[in-house]
C-alpha positions as CSV (number, residue, x, y, z in Angstrom):
1,Q,112.6,179.2,74.2
2,V,112.8,175.5,73.5
3,Q,109.8,173.5,74.6
4,L,109.7,169.8,75.2
5,V,106.5,167.8,74.7
6,E,106.2,164.3,76.0
7,S,103.7,161.7,74.8
8,G,103.1,158.0,74.9
9,G,102.5,157.4,78.6
10,G,99.6,155.7,80.2
11,L,98.5,152.5,82.0
12,V,99.9,149.1,81.1
13,Q,99.9,145.7,82.6
14,P,103.1,144.2,84.0
15,G,105.1,142.7,81.2
16,G,103.8,145.1,78.7
17,S,105.4,147.8,76.6
18,L,105.2,151.5,76.1
19,R,107.1,154.0,73.9
20,L,107.6,157.5,75.2
21,S,108.3,160.3,72.8
22,C,109.7,163.8,73.5
23,A,109.6,166.4,70.7
24,A,111.6,169.6,70.9
25,S,110.2,172.7,69.4
26,Q,113.6,173.6,67.9
27,G,116.3,171.6,66.2
28,I,119.1,171.6,68.7
29,F,119.3,167.9,69.3
30,S,122.4,166.9,67.5
31,F,125.1,167.6,70.0
32,T,123.0,168.2,73.1
33,P,122.6,165.6,75.8
34,V,119.1,164.2,75.9
35,G,117.3,161.6,77.9
36,W,114.8,160.7,80.5
37,H,114.4,161.0,84.2
38,R,111.6,159.6,86.3
39,Q,110.2,160.3,89.7
40,A,108.0,157.9,91.7
41,P,105.8,159.0,94.5
42,G,107.8,159.6,97.6
43,K,111.1,159.1,95.8
44,E,113.8,161.3,94.3
45,R,114.0,161.9,90.6
46,E,116.4,159.5,89.0
47,L,118.1,159.2,85.6
48,V,116.5,156.4,83.5
49,A,118.4,156.7,80.2
50,G,120.5,159.3,78.4
51,I,122.4,160.0,75.2
52,S,125.5,162.2,75.7
53,N,126.7,164.9,73.3
54,T,129.0,162.3,71.8
55,G,126.2,159.8,71.3
56,R,127.1,157.4,74.2
57,R,124.0,155.8,75.7
58,N,123.7,155.1,79.4
59,Y,121.0,153.4,81.4
60,A,120.0,153.0,85.0
61,A,120.8,149.5,86.3
62,A,117.1,148.9,87.0
63,V,116.1,149.3,83.4
64,K,119.2,148.0,81.5
65,G,118.1,145.3,79.0
66,R,114.5,146.4,79.1
67,F,114.5,150.0,78.0
68,T,116.1,151.5,74.9
69,I,116.7,155.1,74.2
70,S,117.0,156.5,70.7
71,R,117.1,159.9,69.0
72,D,115.9,161.2,65.7
73,N,117.7,164.4,65.0
74,A,115.7,165.1,61.9
75,Q,112.5,165.0,63.8
76,N,113.9,166.7,67.0
77,T,112.6,163.8,69.0
78,V,113.9,161.4,71.6
79,Y,112.3,158.1,72.3
80,L,112.2,155.7,75.2
81,Q,111.1,152.1,74.3
82,M,110.1,150.4,77.5
83,N,109.6,146.6,77.5
84,S,108.9,144.1,80.2
85,L,107.5,146.8,82.4
86,K,107.2,146.2,86.1
87,P,105.1,147.9,88.8
88,E,108.2,149.6,90.1
89,D,108.6,151.4,86.8
90,T,105.5,153.4,87.7
91,A,106.5,157.1,87.9
92,V,106.3,160.4,86.1
93,Y,108.8,160.4,83.3
94,F,110.5,163.6,82.3
95,C,112.5,164.1,79.2
96,Y,115.5,166.5,79.2
97,L,117.4,168.3,76.6
98,G,120.5,169.9,78.0
99,A,119.3,171.8,81.1
100,R,115.7,171.9,79.8
101,L,113.1,169.6,81.3
102,G,109.7,168.5,79.9
103,Q,106.5,168.8,81.9
104,G,106.4,165.0,82.6
105,I,104.1,162.2,81.7
106,Q,102.6,159.5,83.9
107,V,103.5,155.8,83.4
108,T,101.5,153.4,85.5
109,V,102.3,149.7,85.5
110,S,99.5,147.8,87.2
111,S,97.2,144.8,86.7
């Protein structure tokens, strides 16, 4: 059973940056879609950024230009670099690998 472990969340001021990491327990990254969802209180879960099995990257309109997703197949890890954070980015962020979902990590943007 592949496990996903997220790290890097926390509290940051508006305009700040965070980098989320998601490490998989097994090396099946190379041709499996990976990425990040998020869910804010009272809202539905939404796709933030993803890398398809062909390597194509896609971003939600709300984060395009601010967030960057990357993948290190050798380390079985996917990253989400989040810059120019806004209060509306506050949510629990979940990484996914194929149909698998991590346990989620809190990101809070507040002054």
